Backbone as ProteinMPNN parsed JSONL, in Angstrom:
{"seq_chain_A": "DRPAPRHEHRKTDFGGTPAPQPTHVRADRLSSELQRALNMCPSADFRRSVVEKMQAGAKIVLDIRPRGRGWEVVADLTTVHVDKRGFTTKTTTRTEKLSFSWHT", "coords_chain_A": {"N_chain_A": [[236.787, 89.574, -80.957], [233.635, 90.022, -82.664], [230.276, 89.121, -83.154], [229.048, 88.404, -85.879], [226.562, 90.361, -87.612], [222.893, 90.084, -87.313], [221.109, 90.408, -89.283], [222.072, 92.676, -92.059], [222.13, 96.351, -92.354], [220.303, 97.778, -94.901], [221.722, 100.038, -96.977], [220.472, 102.955, -98.316], [219.287, 104.812, -100.795], [217.613, 106.674, -99.798], [218.297, 107.739, -97.184], [218.182, 105.687, -95.429], [215.434, 104.741, -95.916], [214.0, 101.68, -97.454], [214.432, 101.202, -100.661], [212.14, 102.141, -103.417], [209.52, 99.892, -104.435], [207.201, 98.168, -106.646], [204.216, 97.335, -105.053], [201.425, 95.614, -103.188], [199.691, 95.144, -100.767], [197.26, 93.41, -98.585], [195.528, 94.091, -95.83], [194.702, 93.062, -92.826], [195.678, 93.879, -90.139], [198.471, 94.898, -88.992], [200.677, 94.006, -90.247], [203.996, 92.222, -90.791], [204.808, 92.36, -93.299], [203.099, 94.012, -94.215], [204.301, 96.17, -92.721], [206.956, 96.37, -93.52], [205.992, 97.208, -96.056], [205.11, 99.552, -96.095], [207.564, 100.977, -94.709], [208.327, 101.837, -97.141], [207.998, 104.105, -97.241], [208.812, 107.678, -97.745], [207.628, 109.174, -95.949], [207.017, 110.189, -92.781], [204.317, 110.902, -91.423], [202.58, 110.016, -93.192], [203.086, 107.322, -92.837], [202.861, 107.05, -89.668], [200.062, 107.831, -89.735], [198.655, 106.026, -90.924], [199.129, 103.553, -89.28], [197.776, 104.448, -87.242], [195.587, 104.277, -88.01], [195.155, 101.377, -88.558], [195.323, 100.013, -85.776], [193.106, 100.843, -84.813], [191.623, 99.897, -86.03], [191.021, 99.404, -88.479], [190.985, 97.802, -92.085], [192.991, 97.461, -95.023], [194.024, 98.506, -97.789], [197.102, 98.569, -99.583], [198.792, 100.038, -101.679], [201.953, 100.223, -103.635], [203.401, 102.496, -106.624], [204.998, 102.816, -109.777], [205.253, 106.596, -110.057], [205.1, 109.522, -112.861], [208.224, 110.515, -112.867], [209.079, 109.534, -110.389], [207.572, 107.93, -107.278], [204.417, 106.699, -106.32], [202.186, 106.004, -103.176], [199.286, 104.445, -102.072], [196.989, 104.11, -99.73], [193.93, 102.058, -99.283], [191.425, 102.4, -96.754], [189.416, 100.732, -94.688], [186.765, 101.021, -92.021], [185.049, 99.238, -90.07], [182.413, 99.717, -88.109], [180.456, 99.043, -85.696], [177.223, 99.382, -84.063], [175.219, 97.942, -81.347], [172.31, 98.199, -79.664], [169.645, 97.291, -77.949], [167.634, 95.421, -79.46], [168.722, 95.785, -82.009], [170.658, 96.003, -84.594], [173.27, 98.212, -85.793], [175.169, 98.703, -88.446], [178.287, 100.466, -89.407], [180.054, 101.158, -92.594], [183.147, 102.837, -92.801], [184.968, 104.331, -95.016], [188.381, 105.503, -96.425], [191.084, 107.688, -98.121], [194.597, 107.361, -98.046], [197.117, 109.35, -99.901], [200.521, 109.626, -100.744], [202.829, 111.093, -102.645], [206.338, 110.911, -104.171], [209.709, 112.1, -105.232], [212.293, 110.538, -106.869]], "CA_chain_A": [[236.111, 89.41, -82.524], [232.555, 90.275, -82.547], [229.804, 88.231, -84.122], [228.792, 89.113, -87.287], [225.201, 91.365, -87.165], [222.36, 88.864, -87.74], [220.661, 91.081, -90.187], [222.416, 94.107, -92.204], [220.854, 97.318, -92.501], [220.823, 97.992, -96.208], [221.667, 100.889, -97.031], [219.928, 103.472, -99.679], [219.714, 106.609, -101.252], [216.441, 107.728, -99.084], [218.516, 107.918, -95.352], [217.472, 104.538, -94.564], [214.045, 103.942, -96.079], [214.366, 100.8, -98.725], [214.153, 101.582, -101.916], [211.093, 101.606, -103.256], [209.341, 98.487, -105.367], [206.023, 97.877, -107.016], [204.243, 96.706, -104.043], [200.361, 95.174, -103.293], [199.68, 94.882, -99.696], [195.81, 93.666, -98.65], [195.552, 93.467, -94.782], [193.602, 93.413, -91.434], [196.544, 93.61, -89.033], [199.712, 95.394, -88.712], [202.142, 92.447, -90.382], [204.93, 92.366, -90.786], [204.409, 92.295, -94.937], [202.699, 95.58, -94.364], [205.4, 97.34, -92.165], [207.719, 96.183, -94.858], [205.546, 97.817, -97.319], [205.213, 100.859, -95.071], [208.562, 101.566, -94.73], [209.412, 102.611, -98.237], [207.445, 105.107, -97.812], [209.687, 108.559, -96.579], [206.796, 110.16, -94.961], [206.985, 109.79, -91.178], [203.343, 111.457, -91.134], [202.162, 109.106, -93.981], [203.341, 106.162, -91.629], [201.909, 106.854, -88.685], [198.759, 108.261, -89.92], [198.226, 104.446, -91.131], [199.323, 102.811, -88.598], [196.906, 104.574, -86.401], [194.356, 103.548, -88.527], [195.346, 100.122, -88.345], [195.323, 100.278, -84.588], [192.099, 101.046, -84.505], [190.65, 98.715, -86.119], [190.887, 99.499, -89.828], [191.566, 97.396, -92.85], [193.733, 98.392, -95.538], [194.758, 97.907, -99.033], [198.147, 99.752, -99.717], [199.47, 99.943, -103.226], [203.029, 101.524, -104.118], [203.312, 102.149, -107.491], [205.53, 104.473, -109.965], [204.218, 107.314, -110.633], [205.976, 109.788, -113.635], [209.66, 110.0, -112.258], [208.591, 109.111, -108.714], [206.636, 106.945, -106.864], [203.469, 107.052, -105.092], [201.568, 104.992, -102.13], [198.16, 104.74, -101.624], [196.437, 103.379, -98.882], [192.553, 102.65, -99.313], [191.352, 101.609, -95.272], [188.283, 100.496, -94.566], [186.771, 100.706, -90.758], [183.808, 98.435, -89.601], [181.895, 99.855, -86.713], [178.803, 97.904, -84.986], [177.151, 99.515, -82.516], [174.646, 97.566, -80.967], [171.014, 98.867, -79.11], [169.017, 96.035, -77.65], [167.424, 94.479, -80.656], [168.656, 96.497, -83.44], [171.949, 96.13, -84.931], [173.429, 99.285, -86.984], [176.675, 98.961, -89.215], [178.079, 101.719, -90.66], [181.484, 101.213, -92.762], [183.691, 104.154, -93.06], [186.017, 104.499, -95.561], [189.296, 106.971, -96.562], [191.762, 107.302, -98.987], [195.149, 108.601, -97.836], [198.456, 108.837, -100.612], [201.722, 110.917, -100.623], [203.883, 111.176, -103.747], [207.452, 111.294, -104.031], [210.926, 112.114, -106.579], [213.335, 109.528, -106.518]], "C_chain_A": [[234.045, 89.404, -81.595], [231.911, 89.683, -83.234], [229.027, 88.803, -85.069], [227.005, 89.527, -86.831], [224.483, 89.863, -87.767], [221.774, 89.203, -88.692], [221.461, 92.678, -90.573], [221.65, 95.157, -92.933], [221.414, 97.798, -93.954], [220.954, 99.501, -96.499], [221.066, 101.735, -98.525], [220.151, 104.843, -99.758], [218.572, 107.335, -100.901], [216.829, 107.927, -97.287], [217.853, 106.678, -94.995], [215.846, 104.047, -94.97], [214.524, 103.117, -97.635], [213.701, 101.991, -99.792], [213.214, 100.956, -102.169], [210.473, 100.32, -104.137], [207.596, 98.448, -105.293], [205.592, 97.117, -105.617], [202.569, 96.666, -103.621], [200.092, 94.791, -101.923], [197.935, 94.729, -99.315], [195.976, 93.075, -97.212], [194.585, 93.879, -93.362], [194.204, 93.511, -90.359], [197.801, 94.541, -89.669], [200.478, 93.967, -88.8], [202.815, 92.856, -90.706], [205.213, 92.916, -92.369], [204.444, 94.296, -95.091], [203.73, 96.817, -94.009], [206.382, 97.296, -93.043], [207.728, 97.15, -95.785], [205.587, 99.566, -96.961], [206.163, 101.971, -95.345], [208.885, 101.738, -95.945], [208.905, 103.885, -98.471], [208.358, 106.434, -97.433], [208.929, 109.371, -95.644], [206.105, 109.632, -93.496], [204.991, 110.065, -91.231], [202.503, 110.445, -91.605], [202.076, 107.784, -93.146], [202.566, 106.243, -90.589], [200.711, 106.789, -88.486], [198.272, 106.751, -90.33], [198.203, 103.308, -90.192], [198.473, 103.155, -87.467], [195.731, 104.599, -86.371], [194.263, 102.158, -88.423], [195.044, 99.659, -86.882], [193.775, 100.654, -84.139], [191.148, 100.473, -85.038], [190.538, 98.522, -87.671], [191.758, 98.524, -90.728], [192.066, 98.001, -94.061], [194.244, 97.383, -97.431], [196.033, 98.638, -99.356], [198.94, 99.176, -101.187], [200.728, 101.127, -102.985], [203.281, 101.336, -105.479], [203.749, 103.466, -108.238], [204.889, 105.316, -110.633], [205.405, 109.018, -111.482], [207.266, 109.562, -113.074], [209.798, 109.892, -110.785], [207.907, 107.919, -108.38], [205.356, 107.486, -106.003], [202.62, 105.95, -104.337], [200.338, 105.717, -102.013], [197.335, 104.011, -100.576], [194.561, 103.879, -98.902], [192.321, 101.951, -97.885], [189.748, 102.091, -94.916], [187.582, 100.294, -92.996], [185.117, 100.413, -90.729], [183.271, 99.325, -88.401], [180.484, 99.078, -86.527], [178.331, 98.465, -83.458], [175.005, 98.892, -82.6], [173.356, 98.038, -79.609], [169.397, 97.971, -78.584], [168.674, 95.236, -79.285], [168.106, 95.07, -81.706], [170.003, 96.465, -83.201], [172.332, 97.243, -85.935], [175.411, 99.108, -87.33], [176.928, 99.567, -89.867], [179.955, 101.128, -91.017], [181.997, 102.743, -93.21], [184.836, 104.15, -94.198], [186.571, 105.494, -96.166], [190.567, 106.33, -97.554], [192.779, 108.169, -98.616], [196.633, 108.178, -98.973], [199.401, 110.316, -100.467], [202.598, 109.716, -101.915], [205.224, 111.287, -103.583], [208.435, 111.623, -105.187], [211.727, 110.928, -106.092], [214.366, 109.937, -107.416]], "O_chain_A": [[233.551, 88.994, -80.545], [232.515, 89.374, -84.261], [228.346, 89.797, -84.82], [226.399, 89.021, -85.886], [225.027, 88.928, -88.354], [221.689, 88.228, -89.439], [221.512, 93.619, -89.781], [220.809, 94.999, -93.818], [222.579, 98.117, -94.189], [219.993, 100.159, -96.098], [221.196, 101.226, -99.639], [220.827, 105.677, -99.154], [218.338, 108.424, -101.425], [216.024, 108.165, -96.387], [216.914, 106.734, -94.201], [215.225, 103.152, -94.395], [215.123, 103.613, -98.589], [212.977, 102.986, -99.769], [212.947, 99.826, -101.76], [211.423, 99.67, -104.575], [206.889, 98.623, -104.3], [206.408, 96.383, -105.059], [202.137, 97.817, -103.677], [200.388, 93.597, -101.89], [197.217, 95.679, -99.627], [196.409, 91.931, -97.07], [193.951, 94.908, -93.13], [193.519, 93.283, -89.363], [197.88, 94.759, -90.878], [200.779, 93.148, -87.932], [202.681, 94.018, -91.088], [205.876, 93.944, -92.504], [205.113, 95.207, -95.578], [203.954, 97.882, -94.585], [206.747, 98.411, -93.415], [208.665, 97.781, -96.275], [206.069, 100.493, -97.612], [206.036, 103.102, -95.813], [210.11, 101.843, -95.999], [209.136, 104.63, -99.424], [208.847, 106.117, -96.349], [209.399, 110.087, -94.759], [205.103, 108.965, -93.239], [204.41, 109.009, -90.981], [201.725, 109.897, -90.824], [200.988, 107.289, -92.852], [201.564, 105.532, -90.529], [200.123, 106.146, -87.617], [197.208, 106.46, -89.785], [197.458, 102.331, -90.264], [198.333, 102.266, -86.626], [194.925, 104.791, -85.461], [193.141, 101.722, -88.167], [194.323, 98.661, -86.906], [193.5, 100.687, -82.939], [189.979, 100.484, -84.65], [189.979, 97.512, -88.097], [192.937, 98.308, -90.445], [191.626, 99.13, -94.278], [194.572, 96.277, -97.861], [195.702, 99.823, -99.359], [199.473, 98.105, -101.478], [200.693, 102.254, -102.492], [203.424, 100.163, -105.826], [203.413, 104.617, -107.957], [204.125, 105.085, -111.57], [206.297, 109.52, -110.799], [207.515, 108.4, -112.755], [210.809, 110.264, -110.189], [207.71, 107.003, -109.179], [205.334, 108.442, -105.228], [202.377, 104.94, -104.997], [200.147, 106.928, -101.902], [197.045, 102.912, -101.049], [193.992, 104.957, -98.733], [192.968, 100.917, -97.716], [189.154, 103.169, -94.88], [187.882, 99.17, -92.593], [184.216, 101.109, -91.196], [184.203, 99.585, -87.64], [179.699, 98.667, -87.382], [178.725, 98.226, -82.316], [174.058, 99.182, -83.331], [173.864, 98.17, -78.496], [168.267, 98.235, -78.995], [169.478, 94.632, -79.994], [167.788, 94.387, -82.679], [170.567, 96.735, -82.141], [171.691, 97.224, -86.986], [176.426, 99.326, -86.668], [176.33, 99.687, -90.937], [180.812, 100.82, -90.189], [181.337, 103.582, -93.822], [185.866, 103.735, -93.665], [185.862, 106.421, -96.559], [190.929, 105.167, -97.737], [192.58, 109.384, -98.635], [197.151, 107.062, -98.96], [199.128, 111.489, -100.215], [202.832, 108.516, -102.06], [205.435, 111.947, -102.565], [207.93, 111.395, -106.286], [211.695, 110.506, -104.937], [215.439, 109.334, -107.441]]}, "name": "protein", "num_of_chains": 1, "seq": "DRPAPRHEHRKTDFGGTPAPQPTHVRADRLSSELQRALNMCPSADFRRSVVEKMQAGAKIVLDIRPRGRGWEVVADLTTVHVDKRGFTTKTTTRTEKLSFSWHT"}
């Protein structure tokens, strides 16, 4: 007898992608909550772009919401760059919006 698996893999209509549901996540690191939300998006390119930006120090506000007969995920990313030279400090804030839509 094999022991029961610790967690079942939920089957969905998206080939392993969890079924989407309205989600709002605000994070400054790649948390498990953010990873779960990202996994609802079927676009590997979108997920990869967000992860790369987060690893580069971006903060994120991620929204997944119904749109028409499908879903939309929007990531508002903010990166703060601090440049210190001698006695001066220059702070630059860069914002970027990534989005992806799909039909269910």
